[in-house]
N, C-alpha and C positions, 0 to 999 in steps of 0.2 A: 318363477321363484325369485325372491329378492336377493340381490347380490350381497346384502349385509349378513347373509347366513353364515359366511365364513367368520364373522366377528361375533356373532351372537347365536344363541339357540332359541331365541324368542320366536323366530319365524316358524318353528315346527309346531308350537302349541295350537294355533288355529287349525292347522291341518289335522293334528291328532284329534282335536275336539270334533271336527267335522266328519272324519272318516273312521275313527276307531270302532264305533258300534257297528256300522255297516260291514266293515272288514271282519270283525269278530263273528258276526252273524253268518257271513259268507263262509268263512273258514270252519266254523263249528258245524255247519250243515254238511260240509264235505268230510270232516274228520269225525263227527259224532261226539266231540268232546270239547267243551268250552275252554277248559284250562289249556289244552294243547293249541286251541285256536288263538287264545290270548298270546301264547308264546310265538306263534306264527306272525301275528299282527305286530308284536313288538319287534320281531326280526325284520318285518317289512319296513317299519318306520326307521329302524337302525340302518337299513340299506339306503333309505332315502337320505338320511343324514350324511352318509359317507359317499353318496353318489357325486361324482365329479361334474357331470353335465347338468346344467340347469334344465328344469322341466317346465314347459309352458303351463300356465294355469289350466287351460282347456285340455291338456294331456295328463294332468296329475291323477285324476280318478282312474283312467285306464291303466296308467303306469302302476299305481298302488295295487289295483286288483290283479294285474298280471303278475307282479312280483309275489303277491299273496298266494295266488293260484299255483305258481311254480313251486313255492315253498311247500304247499300242501301236497302237491304231486311228489315232490322229493321225499316227504315223510311217508306217504303211502307206498312208494317204491321200496323204501328201506324196510318198512313193516312187512311187505310181501316177502322180501328176501329173508328177513329175520324169521317169519313164520315158516317159510319153506325150510330154512336151515334147522329150526327147532324141530320140525316134523321129521326131517331126516335123522337128526341126532336122537330124537325120541325113539324112532324106529330102530336105529342101530342099538340103542341102549336096551330097548325092550327085548331084542333078540339075545342080548347078553345077560340080562338081569331077570331075576324072578319077578313075577307080577307084583308081589307085595313090596318089593324094593322100588319099583317104578312109582307106585302110589306114594311111598315114603318120600321119594325125590320131589314129587309134585307138592307134597305138604311142605317140604323144606323150602321150595321156591316161594310158596305163599307166605311162609314164615319170614323169609328174607325180605320179601316185598313189604310185609307189615313192619318189620324192624327198620326199614328205610325211613319211616316217619319219625324215628327217634333221633335221626341225625340232625346236625345243625343245617340251617337253610343253605349256606354256601356249599356244604358238602353234598346235599341233595341236588342242588343246581348243577354242579359240575358232573355228578354221576349221571343225572338225567341227560345232559348234553353229550356225555361220552357214550352211554349205552343205549339211550332211546333215540338220540339224534345222530349217533355214529360220527361225532365230531372228533377231530384231532385235538391234541393239547393246544396247539397253536390257535385253532379256530375257537376253542373254548376260552382261551386267554383274550382273544379279540372281543368275543361277545360279553364276557364278564368284566373286562378291563382289569384282569389280574395278570400277574406274570406267569409265564409258562411253568416255571419251577413251582410256584405256589399252587397252580392247577394240579400238577402231578402230586404234590403233597396232599391236597384235599382229597383227591381220588384215592390215594393210598390209605389215608386215615379213615375215610368213609367206608371203604371195603373192609379194612381191618376191624372196625367197630362192628359191622354187620357179621363178619365171620366169628368174632369173639362171642357175640350174643347168641349166634347160632350154636356154637359149641357149648354154651351154658344151658341151653334148653335140652330137656330130655328128648331122645329120638324114639319115635314109636314105629315099630315094625310089626305088621300083621296083628295089630291090637295089643302088643306087648311092649312095655317100655324097655329100651335098650340103652345101656350106658355107652358113652362115647370114649 
């Protein structure tokens, strides 16, 4: 890796051009989702940019694919934990709630996800990093290059907007509209 990388970012462009497609292909095969694969590859290149140790040209591809693979594994682990947690929560709720209300909660979740697309891009990004990638505010700030305070503000505003829109929509319970 050229030593002038500390002075310029031009060194990364040929690397991105060479490895971006193969890395996205690799990650999307493992994740089953091209968009998440792109996020992983972006994070891989970000880690290359902040890596303190120079990487020899003949070790670059293995290094990139190893980092990419490890990021994919981290995502898969988080998803497994999240799915297991959601199953436990759903089981606990289904024991406490009538079946119609459980169906209603699932509809509310789908509605919340669809409302997510109405948010500004920076709000969606920080919410994705927080809730899909389970990142701390500090980690999100590092990734987005925003201040920690602004990350917290964007998360707060994004959740507030979704909550307000959810409250404005009629709630359907067992086929009947219920006012909130």
